N, CA, C and O atoms as a GROMACS GRO file, in nm:
protein
  520
    1MET      N    1  -8.964  -4.877  12.840
    1MET     CA    2  -9.072  -4.904  12.746
    1MET      C    3  -9.159  -4.779  12.735
    1MET      O    4  -9.204  -4.726  12.837
    2THR      N    5  -9.183  -4.733  12.615
    2THR     CA    6  -9.267  -4.617  12.592
    2THR      C    7  -9.408  -4.664  12.562
    2THR      O    8  -9.429  -4.745  12.472
    3LYS      N    9  -9.503  -4.613  12.637
    3LYS     CA   10  -9.641  -4.651  12.616
    3LYS      C   11  -9.708  -4.551  12.523
    3LYS      O   12  -9.688  -4.430  12.536
    4THR      N   13  -9.786  -4.600  12.429
    4THR     CA   14  -9.858  -4.514  12.337
    4THR      C   15 -10.005  -4.505  12.373
    4THR      O   16 -10.083  -4.440  12.303
    5THR      N   17 -10.044  -4.569  12.483
    5THR     CA   18 -10.183  -4.566  12.526
    5THR      C   19 -10.206  -4.445  12.615
    5THR      O   20 -10.118  -4.404  12.690
    6ASN      N   21 -10.324  -4.388  12.605
    6ASN     CA   22 -10.354  -4.268  12.683
    6ASN      C   23 -10.474  -4.283  12.774
    6ASN      O   24 -10.465  -4.254  12.893
    7SER      N   25 -10.586  -4.328  12.720
    7SER     CA   26 -10.708  -4.335  12.800
    7SER      C   27 -10.699  -4.450  12.900
    7SER      O   28 -10.627  -4.546  12.878
    8PRO      N   29 -10.773  -4.439  13.010
    8PRO     CA   30 -10.776  -4.551  13.104
    8PRO      C   31 -10.817  -4.683  13.038
    8PRO      O   32 -10.760  -4.787  13.071
    9SER      N   33 -10.913  -4.680  12.947
    9SER     CA   34 -10.956  -4.802  12.878
    9SER      C   35 -10.842  -4.863  12.797
    9SER      O   36 -10.826  -4.985  12.794
   10GLU      N   37 -10.764  -4.779  12.732
   10GLU     CA   38 -10.651  -4.828  12.652
   10GLU      C   39 -10.542  -4.886  12.741
   10GLU      O   40 -10.481  -4.987  12.706
   11VAL      N   41 -10.518  -4.824  12.854
   11VAL     CA   42 -10.417  -4.874  12.948
   11VAL      C   43 -10.459  -5.013  12.998
   11VAL      O   44 -10.378  -5.106  13.002
   12VAL      N   45 -10.585  -5.026  13.037
   12VAL     CA   46 -10.635  -5.155  13.088
   12VAL      C   47 -10.630  -5.261  12.978
   12VAL      O   48 -10.590  -5.374  13.004
   13ALA      N   49 -10.669  -5.226  12.856
   13ALA     CA   50 -10.666  -5.322  12.745
   13ALA      C   51 -10.523  -5.369  12.718
   13ALA      O   52 -10.501  -5.488  12.696
   14ALA      N   53 -10.427  -5.278  12.720
   14ALA     CA   54 -10.287  -5.316  12.696
   14ALA      C   55 -10.235  -5.405  12.810
   14ALA      O   56 -10.162  -5.501  12.786
   15PHE      N   57 -10.272  -5.372  12.932
   15PHE     CA   58 -10.235  -5.452  13.048
   15PHE      C   59 -10.287  -5.595  13.035
   15PHE      O   60 -10.214  -5.692  13.053
   16LEU      N   61 -10.417  -5.606  13.002
   16LEU     CA   62 -10.477  -5.740  12.990
   16LEU      C   63 -10.419  -5.818  12.874
   16LEU      O   64 -10.404  -5.940  12.882
   17LYS      N   65 -10.385  -5.750  12.766
   17LYS     CA   66 -10.324  -5.818  12.651
   17LYS      C   67 -10.189  -5.880  12.691
   17LYS      O   68 -10.159  -5.994  12.655
   18ALA      N   69 -10.109  -5.805  12.766
   18ALA     CA   70  -9.980  -5.857  12.813
   18ALA      C   71 -10.001  -5.971  12.911
   18ALA      O   72  -9.930  -6.072  12.907
   19PHE      N   73 -10.098  -5.956  13.000
   19PHE     CA   74 -10.126  -6.060  13.098
   19PHE      C   75 -10.178  -6.186  13.029
   19PHE      O   76 -10.142  -6.297  13.067
   20GLU      N   77 -10.263  -6.169  12.929
   20GLU     CA   78 -10.316  -6.282  12.854
   20GLU      C   79 -10.203  -6.362  12.791
   20GLU      O   80 -10.208  -6.486  12.787
   21ALA      N   81 -10.100  -6.292  12.743
   21ALA     CA   82  -9.984  -6.358  12.681
   21ALA      C   83  -9.886  -6.411  12.786
   21ALA      O   84  -9.783  -6.469  12.752
   22MET      N   85  -9.919  -6.392  12.914
   22MET     CA   86  -9.836  -6.434  13.027
   22MET      C   87  -9.700  -6.365  13.025
   22MET      O   88  -9.599  -6.421  13.068
   23ASP      N   89  -9.699  -6.243  12.975
   23ASP     CA   90  -9.580  -6.159  12.976
   23ASP      C   91  -9.590  -6.070  13.099
   23ASP      O   92  -9.625  -5.952  13.090
   24PHE      N   93  -9.558  -6.128  13.214
   24PHE     CA   94  -9.575  -6.060  13.341
   24PHE      C   95  -9.490  -5.934  13.350
   24PHE      O   96  -9.534  -5.833  13.406
   25ASP      N   97  -9.369  -5.938  13.297
   25ASP     CA   98  -9.282  -5.821  13.306
   25ASP      C   99  -9.346  -5.702  13.234
   25ASP      O  100  -9.344  -5.591  13.286
   26THR      N  101  -9.400  -5.724  13.115
   26THR     CA  102  -9.466  -5.615  13.044
   26THR      C  103  -9.595  -5.575  13.113
   26THR      O  104  -9.624  -5.456  13.127
   27ALA      N  105  -9.673  -5.672  13.157
   27ALA     CA  106  -9.800  -5.641  13.224
   27ALA      C  107  -9.777  -5.551  13.345
   27ALA      O  108  -9.853  -5.457  13.368
   28LEU      N  109  -9.674  -5.580  13.421
   28LEU     CA  110  -9.648  -5.501  13.542
   28LEU      C  111  -9.610  -5.356  13.511
   28LEU      O  112  -9.624  -5.270  13.598
   29THR      N  113  -9.563  -5.328  13.390
   29THR     CA  114  -9.528  -5.190  13.356
   29THR      C  115  -9.652  -5.101  13.346
   29THR      O  116  -9.640  -4.979  13.346
   30TYR      N  117  -9.770  -5.162  13.339
   30TYR     CA  118  -9.894  -5.085  13.336
   30TYR      C  119  -9.951  -5.060  13.474
   30TYR      O  120 -10.051  -4.990  13.489
   31LEU      N  121  -9.887  -5.117  13.577
   31LEU     CA  122  -9.928  -5.097  13.716
   31LEU      C  123  -9.835  -4.999  13.784
   31LEU      O  124  -9.714  -5.001  13.762
   32SER      N  125  -9.892  -4.913  13.867
   32SER     CA  126  -9.806  -4.825  13.946
   32SER      C  127  -9.727  -4.910  14.046
   32SER      O  128  -9.768  -5.021  14.079
   33GLU      N  129  -9.615  -4.858  14.091
   33GLU     CA  130  -9.531  -4.930  14.189
   33GLU      C  131  -9.606  -4.958  14.318
   33GLU      O  132  -9.571  -5.050  14.392
   34THR      N  133  -9.710  -4.880  14.346
   34THR     CA  134  -9.786  -4.896  14.470
   34THR      C  135  -9.929  -4.944  14.444
   34THR      O  136 -10.016  -4.928  14.529
   35CYS      N  137  -9.952  -5.001  14.328
   35CYS     CA  138 -10.086  -5.046  14.290
   35CYS      C  139 -10.148  -5.132  14.400
   35CYS      O  140 -10.082  -5.217  14.460
   36GLU      N  141 -10.275  -5.108  14.425
   36GLU     CA  142 -10.352  -5.189  14.520
   36GLU      C  143 -10.429  -5.293  14.440
   36GLU      O  144 -10.516  -5.257  14.360
   37TYR      N  145 -10.399  -5.421  14.460
   37TYR     CA  146 -10.465  -5.528  14.387
   37TYR      C  147 -10.541  -5.614  14.486
   37TYR      O  148 -10.484  -5.666  14.582
   38THR      N  149 -10.672  -5.630  14.461
   38THR     CA  150 -10.756  -5.709  14.550
   38THR      C  151 -10.828  -5.816  14.472
   38THR      O  152 -10.899  -5.788  14.376
   39ASN      N  153 -10.810  -5.940  14.515
   39ASN     CA  154 -10.896  -6.050  14.475
   39ASN      C  155 -11.006  -6.051  14.580
   39ASN      O  156 -10.983  -6.094  14.693
   40ILE      N  157 -11.124  -6.004  14.543
   40ILE     CA  158 -11.228  -5.979  14.642
   40ILE      C  159 -11.257  -6.098  14.733
   40ILE      O  160 -11.277  -6.077  14.853
   41PRO      N  161 -11.261  -6.221  14.685
   41PRO     CA  162 -11.286  -6.327  14.783
   41PRO      C  163 -11.162  -6.361  14.866
   41PRO      O  164 -11.170  -6.443  14.958
   42MET      N  165 -11.049  -6.298  14.836
   42MET     CA  166 -10.925  -6.335  14.905
   42MET      C  167 -10.868  -6.215  14.980
   42MET      O  168 -10.921  -6.177  15.084
   43SER      N  169 -10.761  -6.156  14.929
   43SER     CA  170 -10.693  -6.051  15.004
   43SER      C  171 -10.645  -5.938  14.913
   43SER      O  172 -10.660  -5.944  14.790
   44THR      N  173 -10.589  -5.836  14.975
   44THR     CA  174 -10.533  -5.722  14.903
   44THR      C  175 -10.381  -5.724  14.917
   44THR      O  176 -10.327  -5.752  15.024
   45VAL      N  177 -10.313  -5.696  14.806
   45VAL     CA  178 -10.168  -5.683  14.806
   45VAL      C  179 -10.134  -5.550  14.740
   45VAL      O  180 -10.219  -5.486  14.677
   46HIS      N  181 -10.009  -5.508  14.756
   46HIS     CA  182  -9.966  -5.380  14.700
   46HIS      C  183  -9.838  -5.398  14.619
   46HIS      O  184  -9.750  -5.477  14.655
   47GLY      N  185  -9.830  -5.324  14.510
   47GLY     CA  186  -9.709  -5.319  14.430
   47GLY      C  187  -9.687  -5.441  14.343
   47GLY      O  188  -9.762  -5.538  14.346
   48HIS      N  189  -9.581  -5.432  14.264
   48HIS     CA  190  -9.549  -5.538  14.169
   48HIS      C  191  -9.520  -5.670  14.238
   48HIS      O  192  -9.566  -5.775  14.192
   49ASP      N  193  -9.447  -5.667  14.348
   49ASP     CA  194  -9.415  -5.791  14.419
   49ASP      C  195  -9.540  -5.856  14.475
   49ASP      O  196  -9.553  -5.979  14.474
   50GLY      N  197  -9.632  -5.775  14.524
   50GLY     CA  198  -9.757  -5.828  14.577
   50GLY      C  199  -9.840  -5.897  14.470
   50GLY      O  200  -9.894  -6.005  14.492
   51VAL      N  201  -9.849  -5.833  14.353
   51VAL     CA  202  -9.924  -5.892  14.241
   51VAL      C  203  -9.860  -6.024  14.199
   51VAL      O  204  -9.929  -6.123  14.179
   52ARG      N  205  -9.728  -6.025  14.186
   52ARG     CA  206  -9.658  -6.150  14.149
   52ARG      C  207  -9.682  -6.260  14.252
   52ARG      O  208  -9.698  -6.377  14.216
   53SER      N  209  -9.684  -6.223  14.381
   53SER     CA  210  -9.700  -6.324  14.485
   53SER      C  211  -9.837  -6.391  14.479
   53SER      O  212  -9.851  -6.508  14.516
   54VAL      N  213  -9.938  -6.320  14.432
   54VAL     CA  214 -10.072  -6.376  14.422
   54VAL      C  215 -10.091  -6.452  14.291
   54VAL      O  216 -10.139  -6.565  14.290
   55LEU      N  217 -10.052  -6.390  14.181
   55LEU     CA  218 -10.082  -6.447  14.050
   55LEU      C  219  -9.978  -6.545  13.999
   55LEU      O  220 -10.010  -6.632  13.919
   56GLY      N  221  -9.854  -6.533  14.043
   56GLY     CA  222  -9.750  -6.626  13.999
   56GLY      C  223  -9.786  -6.771  14.023
   56GLY      O  224  -9.783  -6.851  13.930
   57PRO      N  225  -9.821  -6.808  14.146
   57PRO     CA  226  -9.857  -6.948  14.172
   57PRO      C  227  -9.982  -6.992  14.095
   57PRO      O  228  -9.990  -7.107  14.051
   58PHE      N  229 -10.079  -6.903  14.079
   58PHE     CA  230 -10.201  -6.938  14.007
   58PHE      C  231 -10.171  -6.970  13.861
   58PHE      O  232 -10.228  -7.064  13.805
   59PHE      N  233 -10.082  -6.892  13.799
   59PHE     CA  234 -10.054  -6.908  13.657
   59PHE      C  235  -9.950  -7.017  13.626
   59PHE      O  236  -9.928  -7.047  13.509
   60GLU      N  237  -9.886  -7.076  13.728
   60GLU     CA  238  -9.782  -7.176  13.704
   60GLU      C  239  -9.832  -7.295  13.621
   60GLU      O  240  -9.760  -7.344  13.534
   61ALA      N  241  -9.955  -7.339  13.646
   61ALA     CA  242 -10.007  -7.458  13.578
   61ALA      C  243 -10.074  -7.425  13.445
   61ALA      O  244 -10.119  -7.515  13.374
   62ILE      N  245 -10.082  -7.297  13.411
   62ILE     CA  246 -10.155  -7.254  13.292
   62ILE      C  247 -10.062  -7.248  13.172
   62ILE      O  248  -9.952  -7.193  13.179
   63HIS      N  249 -10.108  -7.306  13.061
   63HIS     CA  250 -10.030  -7.308  12.937
   63HIS      C  251 -10.068  -7.193  12.844
   63HIS      O  252  -9.985  -7.145  12.767
   64GLU      N  253 -10.192  -7.150  12.851
   64GLU     CA  254 -10.242  -7.050  12.758
   64GLU      C  255 -10.363  -6.980  12.821
   64GLU      O  256 -10.439  -7.042  12.896
   65ASN      N  257 -10.381  -6.853  12.790
   65ASN     CA  258 -10.493  -6.774  12.840
   65ASN      C  259 -10.570  -6.713  12.726
   65ASN      O  260 -10.515  -6.688  12.618
   66GLU      N  261 -10.696  -6.690  12.750
   66GLU     CA  262 -10.778  -6.610  12.661
   66GLU      C  263 -10.870  -6.528  12.751
   66GLU      O  264 -10.949  -6.584  12.826
   67PHE      N  265 -10.860  -6.396  12.743
   67PHE     CA  266 -10.947  -6.309  12.821
   67PHE      C  267 -11.052  -6.252  12.728
   67PHE      O  268 -11.022  -6.168  12.643
   68VAL      N  269 -11.175  -6.298  12.744
   68VAL     CA  270 -11.285  -6.256  12.659
   68VAL      C  271 -11.357  -6.141  12.730
   68VAL      O  272 -11.414  -6.159  12.838
   69ILE      N  273 -11.354  -6.023  12.669
   69ILE     CA  274 -11.420  -5.907  12.726
   69ILE      C  275 -11.567  -5.913  12.686
   69ILE      O  276 -11.599  -5.905  12.567
   70LEU      N  277 -11.655  -5.926  12.783
   70LEU     CA  278 -11.798  -5.935  12.756
   70LEU      C  279 -11.864  -5.797  12.757
   70LEU      O  280 -11.948  -5.767  12.673
   71ARG      N  281 -11.825  -5.715  12.852
   71ARG     CA  282 -11.877  -5.579  12.864
   71ARG      C  283 -11.771  -5.492  12.927
   71ARG      O  284 -11.692  -5.536  13.011
   72SER      N  285 -11.771  -5.365  12.886
   72SER     CA  286 -11.674  -5.271  12.942
   72SER      C  287 -11.738  -5.132  12.945
   72SER      O  288 -11.810  -5.094  12.853
   73ALA      N  289 -11.711  -5.059  13.051
   73ALA     CA  290 -11.758  -4.922  13.062
   73ALA      C  291 -11.651  -4.842  13.134
   73ALA      O  292 -11.582  -4.893  13.222
   74ALA      N  293 -11.638  -4.718  13.095
   74ALA     CA  294 -11.535  -4.634  13.157
   74ALA      C  295 -11.590  -4.495  13.184
   74ALA      O  296 -11.666  -4.439  13.106
   75GLU      N  297 -11.548  -4.443  13.296
   75GLU     CA  298 -11.571  -4.304  13.330
   75GLU      C  299 -11.444  -4.259  13.401
   75GLU      O  300 -11.417  -4.299  13.514
   76ASP      N  301 -11.367  -4.175  13.331
   76ASP     CA  302 -11.235  -4.138  13.384
   76ASP      C  303 -11.239  -4.119  13.533
   76ASP      O  304 -11.328  -4.052  13.584
   77PRO      N  305 -11.146  -4.176  13.604
   77PRO     CA  306 -11.035  -4.264  13.567
   77PRO      C  307 -11.067  -4.413  13.586
   77PRO      O  308 -10.976  -4.495  13.590
   78VAL      N  309 -11.196  -4.447  13.597
   78VAL     CA  310 -11.237  -4.583  13.634
   78VAL      C  311 -11.283  -4.661  13.512
   78VAL      O  312 -11.356  -4.610  13.427
   79VAL      N  313 -11.239  -4.788  13.506
   79VAL     CA  314 -11.280  -4.880  13.401
   79VAL      C  315 -11.344  -5.002  13.468
   79VAL      O  316 -11.284  -5.067  13.553
   80PHE      N  317 -11.468  -5.032  13.427
   80PHE     CA  318 -11.538  -5.150  13.473
   80PHE      C  319 -11.536  -5.252  13.361
   80PHE      O  320 -11.552  -5.217  13.244
   81MET      N  321 -11.516  -5.379  13.396
   81MET     CA  322 -11.506  -5.479  13.291
   81MET      C  323 -11.563  -5.612  13.338
   81MET      O  324 -11.533  -5.658  13.449
   82GLU      N  325 -11.645  -5.673  13.253
   82GLU     CA  326 -11.690  -5.810  13.274
   82GLU      C  327 -11.615  -5.897  13.175
   82GLU      O  328 -11.619  -5.873  13.054
   83ARG      N  329 -11.546  -6.001  13.227
   83ARG     CA  330 -11.464  -6.087  13.142
   83ARG      C  331 -11.496  -6.233  13.166
   83ARG      O  332 -11.554  -6.272  13.268
   84LEU      N  333 -11.456  -6.312  13.069
   84LEU     CA  334 -11.448  -6.456  13.088
   84LEU      C  335 -11.300  -6.490  13.069
   84LEU      O  336 -11.248  -6.486  12.958
   85ASP      N  337 -11.233  -6.522  13.179
   85ASP     CA  338 -11.092  -6.559  13.174
   85ASP      C  339 -11.085  -6.708  13.147
   85ASP      O  340 -11.127  -6.790  13.229
   86ARG      N  341 -11.030  -6.743  13.032
   86ARG     CA  342 -11.018  -6.883  12.991
   86ARG      C  343 -10.872  -6.924  13.007
   86ARG      O  344 -10.781  -6.855  12.961
   87HIS      N  345 -10.851  -7.038  13.073
   87HIS     CA  346 -10.716  -7.087  13.100
   87HIS      C  347 -10.703  -7.230  13.050
   87HIS      O  348 -10.786  -7.315  13.082
   88ARG      N  349 -10.598  -7.257  12.970
   88ARG     CA  350 -10.573  -7.393  12.922
   88ARG      C  351 -10.469  -7.459  13.012
   88ARG      O  352 -10.358  -7.408  13.028
   89LEU      N  353 -10.506  -7.572  13.068
   89LEU     CA  354 -10.418  -7.650  13.154
   89LEU      C  355 -10.395  -7.786  13.088
   89LEU      O  356 -10.444  -7.810  12.978
   90ASP      N  357 -10.322  -7.874  13.154
   90ASP     CA  358 -10.296  -8.008  13.101
   90ASP      C  359 -10.426  -8.081  13.066
   90ASP      O  360 -10.431  -8.156  12.969
   91HIS      N  361 -10.530  -8.058  13.145
   91HIS     CA  362 -10.655  -8.132  13.130
   91HIS      C  363 -10.762  -8.052  13.056
   91HIS      O  364 -10.880  -8.085  13.064
   92GLY      N  365 -10.724  -7.947  12.985
   92GLY     CA  366 -10.820  -7.874  12.903
   92GLY      C  367 -10.843  -7.731  12.949
   92GLY      O  368 -10.776  -7.680  13.038
   93TRP      N  369 -10.939  -7.668  12.887
   93TRP     CA  370 -10.973  -7.528  12.914
   93TRP      C  371 -11.066  -7.518  13.034
   93TRP      O  372 -11.156  -7.600  13.050
   94ARG      N  373 -11.043  -7.418  13.117
   94ARG     CA  374 -11.130  -7.385  13.231
   94ARG      C  375 -11.167  -7.238  13.220
   94ARG      O  376 -11.083  -7.155  13.186
   95ASP      N  377 -11.292  -7.207  13.249
   95ASP     CA  378 -11.343  -7.070  13.238
   95ASP      C  379 -11.369  -7.012  13.376
   95ASP      O  380 -11.421  -7.081  13.465
   96LEU      N  381 -11.332  -6.886  13.394
   96LEU     CA  382 -11.355  -6.816  13.519
   96LEU      C  383 -11.422  -6.682  13.488
   96LEU      O  384 -11.356  -6.592  13.436
   97PRO      N  385 -11.551  -6.667  13.520
   97PRO     CA  386 -11.616  -6.537  13.503
   97PRO      C  387 -11.558  -6.439  13.606
   97PRO      O  388 -11.547  -6.470  13.724
   98VAL      N  389 -11.521  -6.319  13.559
   98VAL     CA  390 -11.458  -6.218  13.644
   98VAL      C  391 -11.518  -6.081  13.613
   98VAL      O  392 -11.540  -6.047  13.497
   99ASN      N  393 -11.543  -6.005  13.717
   99ASN     CA  394 -11.575  -5.864  13.702
   99ASN      C  395 -11.460  -5.787  13.764
   99ASN      O  396 -11.411  -5.822  13.872
  100SER      N  397 -11.417  -5.682  13.696
  100SER     CA  398 -11.302  -5.605  13.744
  100SER      C  399 -11.334  -5.456  13.748
  100SER      O  400 -11.416  -5.405  13.672
  101VAL      N  401 -11.267  -5.390  13.840
  101VAL     CA  402 -11.269  -5.245  13.848
  101VAL      C  403 -11.123  -5.201  13.850
  101VAL      O  404 -11.045  -5.246  13.934
  102PHE      N  405 -11.089  -5.112  13.758
  102PHE     CA  406 -10.954  -5.056  13.750
  102PHE      C  407 -10.963  -4.906  13.769
  102PHE      O  408 -11.060  -4.842  13.726
  103GLU      N  409 -10.863  -4.849  13.832
  103GLU     CA  410 -10.850  -4.704  13.841
  103GLU      C  411 -10.714  -4.668  13.783
  103GLU      O  412 -10.612  -4.724  13.823
  104VAL      N  413 -10.714  -4.575  13.689
  104VAL     CA  414 -10.593  -4.540  13.616
  104VAL      C  415 -10.562  -4.392  13.638
  104VAL      O  416 -10.648  -4.306  13.619
  105HIS      N  417 -10.438  -4.364  13.677
  105HIS     CA  418 -10.392  -4.226  13.695
  105HIS      C  419 -10.256  -4.211  13.628
  105HIS      O  420 -10.167  -4.295  13.645
  106ASP      N  421 -10.241  -4.105  13.551
  106ASP     CA  422 -10.114  -4.077  13.483
  106ASP      C  423 -10.064  -4.196  13.402
  106ASP      O  424  -9.944  -4.224  13.398
  107GLY      N  425 -10.158  -4.266  13.338
  107GLY     CA  426 -10.121  -4.377  13.249
  107GLY      C  427 -10.088  -4.508  13.319
  107GLY      O  428 -10.043  -4.602  13.253
  108LEU      N  429 -10.109  -4.516  13.450
  108LEU     CA  430 -10.079  -4.638  13.525
  108LEU      C  431 -10.198  -4.682  13.608
  108LEU      O  432 -10.272  -4.598  13.662
  109ILE      N  433 -10.217  -4.812  13.618
  109ILE     CA  434 -10.325  -4.866  13.700
  109ILE      C  435 -10.283  -4.854  13.846
  109ILE      O  436 -10.179  -4.907  13.886
  110THR      N  437 -10.364  -4.784  13.925
  110THR     CA  438 -10.333  -4.764  14.067
  110THR      C  439 -10.419  -4.851  14.158
  110THR      O  440 -10.380  -4.881  14.271
  111VAL      N  441 -10.536  -4.892  14.108
  111VAL     CA  442 -10.626  -4.980  14.182
  111VAL      C  443 -10.678  -5.085  14.084
  111VAL      O  444 -10.719  -5.052  13.973
  112TRP      N  445 -10.677  -5.211  14.128
  112TRP     CA  446 -10.728  -5.321  14.046
  112TRP      C  447 -10.799  -5.417  14.139
  112TRP      O  448 -10.739  -5.473  14.231
  113ARG      N  449 -10.928  -5.434  14.114
  113ARG     CA  450 -11.007  -5.527  14.195
  113ARG      C  451 -11.072  -5.630  14.103
  113ARG      O  452 -11.139  -5.594  14.006
  114ASP      N  453 -11.053  -5.757  14.134
  114ASP     CA  454 -11.118  -5.866  14.061
  114ASP      C  455 -11.222  -5.930  14.153
  114ASP      O  456 -11.193  -5.965  14.267
  115TYR      N  457 -11.342  -5.944  14.099
  115TYR     CA  458 -11.453  -6.007  14.170
  115TYR      C  459 -11.484  -6.138  14.099
  115TYR      O  460 -11.516  -6.138  13.980
  116PHE      N  461 -11.474  -6.250  14.171
  116PHE     CA  462 -11.502  -6.380  14.112
  116PHE      C  463 -11.540  -6.476  14.223
  116PHE      O  464 -11.522  -6.448  14.341
  117ASP      N  465 -11.594  -6.592  14.182
  117ASP     CA  466 -11.634  -6.694  14.276
  117ASP      C  467 -11.512  -6.781  14.310
  117ASP      O  468 -11.452  -6.840  14.221
  118LEU      N  469 -11.477  -6.787  14.436
  118LEU     CA  470 -11.358  -6.860  14.479
  118LEU      C  471 -11.369  -7.010  14.450
  118LEU      O  472 -11.268  -7.072  14.415
  119LEU      N  473 -11.486  -7.068  14.463
  119LEU     CA  474 -11.503  -7.211  14.435
  119LEU      C  475 -11.478  -7.240  14.287
  119LEU      O  476 -11.415  -7.340  14.253
  120THR      N  477 -11.527  -7.153  14.200
  120THR     CA  478 -11.503  -7.170  14.056
  120THR      C  479 -11.355  -7.159  14.026
  120THR      O  480 -11.302  -7.238  13.947
  121ALA      N  481 -11.287  -7.062  14.087
  121ALA     CA  482 -11.143  -7.045  14.067
  121ALA      C  483 -11.067  -7.166  14.115
  121ALA      O  484 -10.971  -7.208  14.050
  122ALA      N  485 -11.106  -7.224  14.226
  122ALA     CA  486 -11.038  -7.342  14.280
  122ALA      C  487 -11.048  -7.460  14.185
  122ALA      O  488 -10.957  -7.543  14.180
  123LYS      N  489 -11.155  -7.467  14.110
  123LYS     CA  490 -11.175  -7.578  14.017
  123LYS      C  491 -11.085  -7.567  13.893
  123LYS      O  492 -11.070  -7.664  13.820
  124ILE      N  493 -11.027  -7.450  13.869
  124ILE     CA  494 -10.944  -7.432  13.751
  124ILE      C  495 -10.829  -7.530  13.751
  124ILE      O  496 -10.796  -7.586  13.646
  125ASN      N  497 -10.766  -7.553  13.865
  125ASN     CA  498 -10.654  -7.644  13.872
  125ASN      C  499 -10.694  -7.785  13.913
  125ASN      O  500 -10.608  -7.870  13.938
  126ASP      N  501 -10.823  -7.810  13.921
  126ASP     CA  502 -10.874  -7.942  13.958
  126ASP      C  503 -10.897  -8.024  13.833
  126ASP      O  504 -10.985  -7.991  13.753
  127ALA      N  505 -10.822  -8.129  13.814
  127ALA     CA  506 -10.832  -8.212  13.693
  127ALA      C  507 -10.969  -8.275  13.677
  127ALA      O  508 -11.006  -8.314  13.566
  128ASP      N  509 -11.046  -8.285  13.784
  128ASP     CA  510 -11.177  -8.346  13.777
  128ASP      C  511 -11.288  -8.245  13.752
  128ASP      O  512 -11.405  -8.282  13.744
  129ALA      N  513 -11.253  -8.116  13.739
  129ALA     CA  514 -11.356  -8.013  13.719
  129ALA      C  515 -11.427  -8.035  13.586
  129ALA      O  516 -11.369  -8.080  13.487
  130ALA      N  517 -11.551  -8.001  13.587
  130ALA     CA  518 -11.630  -8.019  13.463
  130ALA      C  519 -11.608  -7.905  13.368
  130ALA      O  520 -11.667  -7.904  13.259
   0.00000   0.00000   0.00000
């Protein structure tokens, strides 16, 4: 796959677009093979397999995603982003406020950190969540 994105902001936007569409294979092409991915309230994993091991189970129950970018700032090679990750499940839409920090080198994301409230995330798959 040939990427036409150059700036760190463009790389992150393309990555999130693929992830939003749940096209994990394409999304992973924007991550370096040794990418460090941290869910701040949880743990750190490395590489494509590590990312799949964390996000695969989370996304199993999700039918559709919408990632709403609320604010974004970049200073090469770092991209800061405030998002509202919206997930549609059997029982409706659930929203997860997320702040992210990405580091991009040579067109690939090498560091990705998501900051979110673990209790709010746990409610995403809870049919009784408000």
